VOPAGU-2260 file (C-alpha; in pm, 1 decimal, decimal comma):
REM VOPAGU-2260
SITE   aa  ch    i         X         Y         Z
SITE  MET   A    0     157,7   -2817,7    2726,7
SITE  ALA   A    1    -192,4   -2668,8    2816,3
SITE  THR   A    2    -490,5   -2743,6    2563,8
SITE  MET   A    3    -810,4   -2530,9    2503,1
SITE  GLN   A    4    -994,9   -2801,3    2702,3
SITE  ASP   A    5    -773,5   -2746,7    3010,7
SITE  VAL   A    6    -852,8   -2381,8    2973,1
SITE  ALA   A    7   -1227,7   -2445,1    2951,1
SITE  ASP   A    8   -1218,4   -2684,8    3240,5
SITE  LEU   A    9   -1024,2   -2420,7    3461,2
SITE  ALA   A   10   -1252,6   -2137,0    3349,8
SITE  HIS   A   11   -1580,3   -2336,5    3390,4
SITE  VAL   A   12   -1689,1   -2282,1    3031,4
SITE  SER   A   13   -1759,2   -2495,4    2720,7
SITE  LEU   A   14   -1477,9   -2554,2    2468,7
SITE  SER   A   15   -1670,4   -2356,4    2213,4
SITE  THR   A   16   -1668,4   -2043,8    2451,8
SITE  VAL   A   17   -1287,6   -2066,7    2461,4
SITE  SER   A   18   -1276,6   -2089,4    2088,6
SITE  TYR   A   19   -1524,2   -1781,6    2061,1
SITE  THR   A   20   -1307,6   -1586,4    2283,1
SITE  LEU   A   21    -994,7   -1638,7    2082,7
SITE  THR   A   22   -1143,2   -1603,5    1743,9
SITE  GLY   A   23   -1416,4   -1339,8    1815,7
SITE  LYS   A   24   -1652,7   -1525,2    1574,0
SITE  ARG   A   25   -1927,3   -1481,2    1845,5
SITE  PRO   A   26   -1987,4   -1239,4    2121,7
SITE  VAL   A   27   -1854,9   -1340,4    2476,0
SITE  SER   A   28   -1972,6   -1150,0    2781,4
SITE  ALA   A   29   -1688,1    -946,1    2941,1
SITE  ALA   A   30   -1708,4   -1155,7    3269,8
SITE  THR   A   31   -1679,6   -1466,6    3067,9
SITE  ARG   A   32   -1388,4   -1345,0    2869,5
SITE  ALA   A   33   -1205,2   -1236,0    3186,2
SITE  ARG   A   34   -1241,5   -1585,4    3328,8
SITE  VAL   A   35   -1106,4   -1743,4    2999,8
SITE  GLU   A   36    -825,8   -1503,7    2990,7
SITE  GLN   A   37    -729,8   -1566,9    3358,0
SITE  ALA   A   38    -738,3   -1939,2    3288,0
SITE  MET   A   39    -498,1   -1904,1    2974,5
SITE  ALA   A   40    -255,8   -1680,4    3186,9
SITE  GLN   A   41    -258,0   -1935,2    3474,3
SITE  LEU   A   42    -198,1   -2237,2    3243,8
SITE  ASP   A   43      50,4   -2035,6    3012,2
SITE  PHE   A   44    -172,4   -2150,9    2727,3
SITE  ARG   A   45     -24,4   -2069,8    2381,2
SITE  ARG   A   46    -240,5   -2127,6    2094,0
SITE  ASP   A   47    -139,5   -2368,1    1821,9
SITE  PRO   A   48     -14,2   -2131,3    1523,6
SITE  VAL   A   49    -132,7   -2382,2    1279,0
SITE  ALA   A   50    -467,7   -2441,4    1426,6
SITE  ARG   A   51    -501,4   -2054,4    1434,8
SITE  ALA   A   52    -419,5   -2021,9    1068,9
SITE  LEU   A   53    -674,2   -2271,0     981,0
SITE  ALA   A   54    -956,9   -2116,9    1175,8
SITE  SER   A   55    -890,7   -1773,2    1062,2
SITE  ARG   A   56    -757,7   -1828,4     718,7
SITE  ARG   A   57    -453,8   -1621,6     829,7
SITE  THR   A   58    -100,0   -1714,9     895,5
SITE  HIS   A   59     -34,7   -1423,5    1130,0
SITE  VAL   A   60     298,0   -1404,0     952,0
SITE  LEU   A   61     449,6   -1102,3     782,8
SITE  ALA   A   62     755,0   -1142,1     547,0
SITE  LEU   A   63    1040,4    -918,8     524,8
SITE  ALA   A   64    1188,5    -925,6     170,9
SITE  TYR   A   65    1553,1    -827,0     213,1
SITE  PRO   A   66    1840,1    -878,8     -27,7
SITE  VAL   A   67    2090,3   -1034,6     217,5
SITE  TYR   A   68    2329,8   -1137,0     -55,1
SITE  GLY   A   69    2611,1    -896,6     -96,0
SITE  VAL   A   70    2440,0    -653,7     153,1
SITE  SER   A   71    2544,0    -637,6     511,9
SITE  LEU   A   72    2262,4    -598,0     773,4
SITE  GLY   A   73    2445,2    -318,9     962,7
SITE  ALA   A   74    2346,0    -161,3    1271,2
SITE  THR   A   75    2134,6     103,3    1100,0
SITE  LEU   A   76    1927,2    -145,8     905,5
SITE  ASN   A   77    1907,3    -373,0    1209,1
SITE  GLU   A   78    1737,0    -103,0    1400,2
SITE  ILE   A   79    1458,5     -88,2    1121,3
SITE  VAL   A   80    1408,5    -460,0    1148,4
SITE  GLN   A   81    1394,3    -447,1    1526,0
SITE  GLY   A   82    1115,0    -199,4    1518,3
SITE  ALA   A   83     922,9    -409,9    1256,5
SITE  VAL   A   84     964,3    -721,5    1474,1
SITE  GLU   A   85     841,3    -535,3    1785,7
SITE  ALA   A   86     544,7    -396,5    1613,4
SITE  ALA   A   87     444,1    -732,7    1453,4
SITE  ARG   A   88     469,5    -910,7    1770,2
SITE  GLU   A   89     249,1    -636,4    1951,6
SITE  ALA   A   90     -13,5    -731,2    1697,8
SITE  ASP   A   91      24,0   -1108,8    1751,5
SITE  TYR   A   92     217,7   -1147,1    1427,3
SITE  GLU   A   93     568,1   -1295,5    1357,7
SITE  LEU   A   94     805,9   -1164,1    1099,9
SITE  VAL   A   95    1017,9   -1392,3     886,4
SITE  LEU   A   96    1291,2   -1310,7     636,1
SITE  TRP   A   97    1266,4   -1384,6     267,7
SITE  PRO   A   98    1610,4   -1315,6     125,8
SITE  VAL   A   99    1512,3   -1176,2    -212,3
SITE  SER   A  100    1660,3    -875,8    -405,9
SITE  SER   A  101    1502,3    -660,8    -655,3
SITE  SER   A  102    1673,2    -860,4    -930,4
SITE  GLU   A  103    1484,7   -1176,5    -815,2
SITE  PRO   A  104    1106,4   -1102,0    -873,1
SITE  GLU   A  105    1018,5   -1464,4    -976,2
SITE  VAL   A  106    1160,7   -1595,6    -645,8
SITE  LEU   A  107     947,1   -1346,0    -449,3
SITE  ARG   A  108     647,4   -1456,2    -666,2
SITE  GLU   A  109     679,5   -1813,0    -582,8
SITE  LEU   A  110     724,9   -1739,2    -219,1
SITE  ALA   A  111     417,9   -1519,7    -230,5
SITE  ALA   A  112     214,8   -1791,4    -414,2
SITE  GLY   A  113     282,7   -2025,6    -114,4
SITE  ARG   A  114      71,8   -1800,4      96,8
SITE  THR   A  115     281,8   -1871,4     399,9
SITE  ALA   A  116     254,3   -1488,5     496,0
SITE  ASP   A  117     -34,7   -1242,9     506,5
SITE  GLY   A  118     168,9    -959,4     373,3
SITE  VAL   A  119     504,8    -854,1     260,6
SITE  LEU   A  120     750,2    -574,7     364,5
SITE  LEU   A  121    1000,3    -484,5     106,8
SITE  MET   A  122    1328,0    -329,2     216,4
SITE  GLU   A  123    1609,4    -186,8     -23,5
SITE  VAL   A  124    1339,9     -62,8    -255,4
SITE  ALA   A  125    1428,9      41,7    -611,1
SITE  LEU   A  126    1264,8     319,0    -812,4
SITE  ASP   A  127    1117,9      66,6   -1042,8
SITE  ASP   A  128    1104,4    -245,8    -819,9
SITE  PRO   A  129     961,3    -577,2    -977,5
SITE  ARG   A  130     915,7    -713,3    -637,0
SITE  ILE   A  131     594,0    -509,4    -595,0
SITE  GLU   A  132     414,7    -652,5    -899,7
SITE  ALA   A  133     542,6   -1009,5    -795,5
SITE  VAL   A  134     377,9    -972,3    -452,3
SITE  GLU   A  135      50,3    -798,8    -542,2
SITE  SER   A  136      13,8   -1049,7    -844,0
SITE  GLN   A  137     -35,0   -1322,5    -589,7
SITE  GLY   A  138    -313,5   -1135,4    -404,9
SITE  LEU   A  139     -79,1   -1029,8    -109,9
SITE  ALA   A  140     -57,4    -665,1      24,4
SITE  CYS   A  141     301,8    -524,9      56,9
SITE  ALA   A  142     445,1    -223,9     230,9
SITE  LEU   A  143     750,0     -40,1     114,8
SITE  ILE   A  144    1032,3      40,0     370,0
SITE  GLY   A  145    1158,6     286,7     122,3
SITE  ARG   A  146     979,2     432,3    -184,9
SITE  SER   A  147     960,5     340,3    -557,0
SITE  ALA   A  148     938,7     613,4    -831,0
SITE  ASP   A  149     541,6     593,0    -801,5
SITE  PRO   A  150     436,7     429,6    -485,6
SITE  ALA   A  151      65,7     529,0    -563,2
SITE  ASP   A  152    -160,1     437,9    -283,5
SITE  ARG   A  153      43,9     171,0    -129,8
SITE  VAL   A  154     197,5     178,4     227,0
SITE  TRP   A  155     544,2     339,4     209,0
SITE  VAL   A  156     775,4     471,2     473,7
SITE  ASP   A  157    1105,5     632,8     358,2
SITE  ILE   A  158    1384,7     852,4     487,3
SITE  ASP   A  159    1375,6    1212,4     357,9
SITE  PHE   A  160    1713,2    1199,3     178,0
SITE  GLU   A  161    1656,3    1522,6      -3,3
SITE  GLU   A  162    1623,9    1710,4     337,0
SITE  SER   A  163    1912,5    1507,4     477,1
SITE  LEU   A  164    2174,8    1597,0     223,1
SITE  GLU   A  165    2064,9    1966,6     215,6
SITE  VAL   A  166    2113,6    1972,6     594,3
SITE  ALA   A  167    2455,7    1796,0     567,3
SITE  VAL   A  168    2576,9    2053,3     282,9
SITE  ASP   A  169    2432,8    2349,7     458,3
SITE  HIS   A  170    2611,9    2230,0     793,9
SITE  LEU   A  171    2950,3    2218,1     616,6
SITE  ALA   A  172    2903,8    2515,6     402,0
SITE  SER   A  173    2806,0    2728,1     674,6
SITE  GLN   A  174    3168,5    2657,3     847,0
SITE  GLY   A  175    3339,4    2770,6     520,9
SITE  HIS   A  176    3387,4    2442,6     344,7
SITE  THR   A  177    3358,8    2479,4     -24,5
SITE  HIS   A  178    3509,2    2167,7    -153,1
SITE  ILE   A  179    3278,3    1908,3     -29,3
SITE  ALA   A  180    3271,6    1536,6    -141,5
SITE  PHE   A  181    3010,1    1272,1    -131,5
SITE  VAL   A  182    3070,1     896,8     -92,6
SITE  ASN   A  183    2751,4     710,8    -202,4
SITE  ARG   A  184    2644,0     354,9    -208,2
SITE  SER   A  185    2786,1     141,0    -480,1
SITE  GLN   A  186    2759,4     171,3    -865,7
SITE  ALA   A  187    2542,0    -156,3    -888,0
SITE  ASP   A  188    2292,5      11,8    -659,7
SITE  LEU   A  189    2281,7     329,0    -867,7
SITE  ASP   A  190    2246,3     109,3   -1197,5
SITE  ALA   A  191    1970,2     -85,1   -1018,6
SITE  GLY   A  192    1778,8     239,6    -937,7
SITE  TYR   A  193    1811,4     191,4    -562,7
SITE  GLY   A  194    1602,8     470,8    -422,7
SITE  PRO   A  195    1810,1     613,1    -144,2
SITE  SER   A  196    2137,7     619,3    -352,6
SITE  VAL   A  197    1964,1     790,0    -659,9
SITE  ARG   A  198    1765,2    1037,9    -439,0
SITE  ALA   A  199    2070,1    1122,8    -218,2
SITE  LEU   A  200    2305,5    1195,0    -514,1
SITE  ARG   A  201    2056,8    1422,4    -674,7
SITE  ALA   A  202    1998,7    1616,9    -354,3
SITE  TYR   A  203    2376,8    1649,6    -302,5
SITE  GLU   A  204    2430,6    1781,7    -653,5
SITE  GLU   A  205    2140,8    2045,9    -624,9
SITE  SER   A  206    2244,0    2157,8    -287,0
SITE  MET   A  207    2617,2    2204,9    -414,2
SITE  ALA   A  208    2478,0    2382,7    -723,1
SITE  GLN   A  209    2255,7    2615,6    -522,9
SITE  ARG   A  210    2564,3    2747,7    -333,7
SITE  GLY   A  211    2762,8    2778,2    -659,2
SITE  LEU   A  212    2991,7    2486,8    -558,4
SITE  THR   A  213    3128,1    2196,1    -759,4
SITE  PRO   A  214    2991,3    1845,8    -666,1
SITE  VAL   A  215    3253,3    1567,0    -640,0
SITE  SER   A  216    3108,2    1229,0    -571,7
SITE  THR   A  217    3194,4     856,3    -587,7
SITE  PRO   A  218    3005,0     550,0    -567,1
SITE  CYS   A  219    3143,3     282,3    -312,9
SITE  ASP   A  220    3076,1     -69,1    -222,7
SITE  VAL   A  221    2944,7    -136,9     115,4
SITE  ASN   A  222    3249,0    -252,3     295,5
SITE  PRO   A  223    3557,2     -79,5     483,0
SITE  GLY   A  224    3805,3    -155,2     200,3
SITE  ALA   A  225    3612,6      -8,4     -64,7
SITE  GLY   A  226    3560,8     300,1     159,8
SITE  ARG   A  227    3934,4     324,0     196,5
SITE  ARG   A  228    4010,1     299,6    -168,7
SITE  ALA   A  229    3741,4     528,9    -264,3
SITE  THR   A  230    3860,0     797,6     -30,4
SITE  SER   A  231    4221,1     759,0    -128,8
SITE  ALA   A  232    4123,6     808,3    -486,2
SITE  LEU   A  233    3915,6    1118,9    -408,9
SITE  LEU   A  234    4218,7    1277,7    -216,3
SITE  ALA   A  235    4454,5    1193,4    -505,1
SITE  GLU   A  236    4231,6    1347,2    -761,8
SITE  HIS   A  237    4099,5    1632,0    -545,5
SITE  PRO   A  238    4362,6    1746,3    -285,5
SITE  GLU   A  239    4157,8    2046,7    -234,4
SITE  LEU   A  240    3888,1    1863,9     -30,9
SITE  THR   A  241    3818,8    1970,0     304,1
SITE  ALA   A  242    3491,7    1780,8     388,1
SITE  VAL   A  243    3315,7    1444,0     294,5
SITE  ILE   A  244    2970,5    1332,5     326,6
SITE  VAL   A  245    2928,4     967,6     355,5
SITE  MET   A  246    2621,6     778,5     309,2
SITE  ASN   A  247    2770,4     434,5     331,0
SITE  GLU   A  248    2768,8     283,0     696,7
SITE  LEU   A  249    3048,8      19,7     655,3
SITE  ALA   A  250    3264,4     239,4     417,9
SITE  LEU   A  251    3289,5     498,0     692,6
SITE  PHE   A  252    3561,6     300,9     871,3
SITE  GLY   A  253    3762,4     276,3     541,4
SITE  VAL   A  254    3711,4     649,6     499,5
SITE  ALA   A  255    3888,8     692,8     852,2
SITE  SER   A  256    4168,9     473,1     741,9
SITE  ALA   A  257    4237,3     665,2     419,2
SITE  LEU   A  258    4239,8     994,8     596,3
SITE  ARG   A  259    4495,3     863,1     853,3
SITE  GLU   A  260    4705,8     726,5     588,5
SITE  ALA   A  261    4704,1    1078,5     404,5
SITE  GLY   A  262    4782,4    1245,8     719,7
SITE  ARG   A  263    4456,3    1440,5     720,9
SITE  SER   A  264    4366,5    1527,4    1073,9
SITE  VAL   A  265    3984,3    1513,4    1166,3
SITE  PRO   A  266    3824,3    1767,3    1180,8
SITE  ARG   A  267    4128,6    1996,7    1153,1
SITE  ASP   A  268    4206,2    1897,2     788,2
SITE  MET   A  269    3889,5    1710,9     690,9
SITE  SER   A  270    3542,6    1725,2     821,8
SITE  VAL   A  271    3331,0    1403,4     792,6
SITE  VAL   A  272    2937,3    1385,2     815,6
SITE  GLY   A  273    2766,3    1057,9     796,2
SITE  ILE   A  274    2400,7    1027,7     648,9
SITE  ALA   A  275    2123,9     810,5     777,1
SITE  ILE   A  276    2312,3     619,7    1032,9
SITE  SER   A  277    2262,9     505,4    1387,7
SITE  GLY   A  278    2416,1     638,2    1700,1
SITE  GLU   A  279    2602,7     317,4    1759,2
SITE  ILE   A  280    2794,6     374,8    1435,4
SITE  SER   A  281    2887,6     722,9    1542,7
SITE  ASP   A  282    3027,8     590,6    1872,5
SITE  MET   A  283    3227,6     319,2    1685,7
SITE  TYR   A  284    3413,0     581,2    1467,5
SITE  ASP   A  285    3767,4     714,4    1541,9
SITE  HIS   A  286    3610,7    1029,6    1690,2
SITE  PRO   A  287    3251,7    1050,3    1784,0
SITE  LEU   A  288    3082,7    1120,6    1434,5
SITE  THR   A  289    2894,2    1411,5    1328,9
SITE  TYR   A  290    2591,4    1244,9    1156,3
SITE  LEU   A  291    2225,8    1265,5    1050,5
SITE  ALA   A  292    2060,5    1014,6    1276,1
SITE  ALA   A  293    1825,4     780,8    1089,7
SITE  PRO   A  294    1481,7     745,2    1222,8
SITE  GLY   A  295    1565,2     385,2    1322,3
SITE  PRO   A  296    1306,2     144,7    1472,0
SITE  ASP   A  297    1017,2     404,0    1384,1
SITE  GLN   A  298    1058,8     331,1    1017,5
SITE  GLY   A  299     999,9     -26,2    1057,8
SITE  ARG   A  300     709,7      13,7    1302,6
SITE  ARG   A  301     530,8     244,1    1086,3
SITE  ALA   A  302     562,4      21,8     791,7
SITE  VAL   A  303     425,8    -273,2     980,1
SITE  HIS   A  304     137,8     -57,0    1130,5
SITE  GLY   A  305      30,3      65,0     774,5
SITE  LEU   A  306      53,4    -304,8     640,9
SITE  LEU   A  307    -177,2    -422,2     924,2
SITE  GLU   A  308    -403,9    -145,0     844,7
SITE  VAL   A  309    -441,8    -270,7     479,6
SITE  LEU   A  310    -483,1    -630,8     607,7
SITE  GLY   A  311    -770,3    -509,7     837,7
SITE  GLY   A  312    -955,5    -391,6     539,5
SITE  ARG   A  313    -861,0     -16,7     582,9
SITE  PRO   A  314    -738,3     233,0     350,7
SITE  ALA   A  315    -353,4     248,6     347,1
SITE  PRO   A  316    -230,1     545,9     554,5
SITE  ALA   A  317     -50,9     822,0     356,3
SITE  GLY   A  318     309,7     764,6     283,6
SITE  VAL   A  319     561,6     962,9     481,9
SITE  ASN   A  320     922,5    1084,8     453,7
SITE  LEU   A  321    1087,0    1072,6     796,4
SITE  PRO   A  322    1344,4    1326,7     884,9
SITE  CYS   A  323    1707,0    1255,5     989,4
SITE  THR   A  324    1821,5    1488,8    1270,7
SITE  LEU   A  325    2156,7    1647,8    1273,6
SITE  GLN   A  326    2408,5    1523,3    1555,9
SITE  VAL   A  327    2705,5    1767,9    1570,6
SITE  ARG   A  328    2983,1    1580,4    1746,6
SITE  GLU   A  329    3349,1    1581,6    1690,0
SITE  THR   A  330    3420,8    1527,6    1314,8
SITE  SER   A  331    3307,8    1835,4    1176,2
SITE  GLY   A  332    3430,0    2201,6    1237,0
SITE  PRO   A  333    3532,6    2520,4    1040,3
SITE  VAL   A  334    3785,1    2521,4     761,6
SITE  THR   A  335    4141,3    2571,7     901,5
SITE  ARG   A  336    4363,9    2536,4     609,8
SITE  LEU   A  337    4401,1    2715,5     274,9
SITE  THR   A  338    4262,1    2518,4     -27,7
SITE  THR   A  339    4348,7    2551,4    -403,6
SITE  PRO   A  340    4030,3    2618,4    -604,4
């Protein structure tokens, strides 16, 4: 493995000049910098991350706090993580996973106190998320992939769930559907104040009320079996349903099973619309799924960029709600059967 001295010898400069080129602590002429960088490329030089951290007092590591226990990192969330990883590496940072949920702030406090990361990205953000205080109490900056009830001047990048549910309800209502159900995330998420679940439910109820329609919603654990059971229960209690909106990636496949078992043809007897999912999930469904496309990697990238701005001593960029875009495919269509109010 090449050393800094090897680089210095090949570039015909002093060891200190190589160090100044790497750290930027003192000015180096453009010509000299070019020789040093050419030598590093020729030798495939990789700076020791421990030495870099000691020199700069930075770890060049960002931590992603994500509650992996009981939550599946599906295709949609994986796209967010992918965007964050790419943005971090472009800035010469690495991303590490801290598997901590909003119910474990003391675990996160301990991790933050170890100073093994320069900043923390929080995923699956609750409206009142104690992880924020846990991180900031240890002097680390955090960015929210999501949004708390009062994000103040912190970095946050969320999905516009209010607009997404309005678009979904409007799409179905415009095709004559008046009995539209909503399959949400789990009751545990709602009880914990998980932001997307709470905001989406509120937006669905408001969109239905504005049209004089009766909302019918159910919480559902994030797995296909729960989706099957929740949908079967909805159909048994509300046989008049002709459409369902699903904001639960893995439950979607259970929804499809329940509809088949009930003899409901999609979209002839039942329209299905997914919320904040990826195109990959749409393609995996029984029929290409009509869905509101999640912003995907852009959400992770923006959160990392914002966090790096703060770490660089600059003000946090304004928080942003990213829109989902409606992709009309094969699982939604006009009402074709009479329903009983």
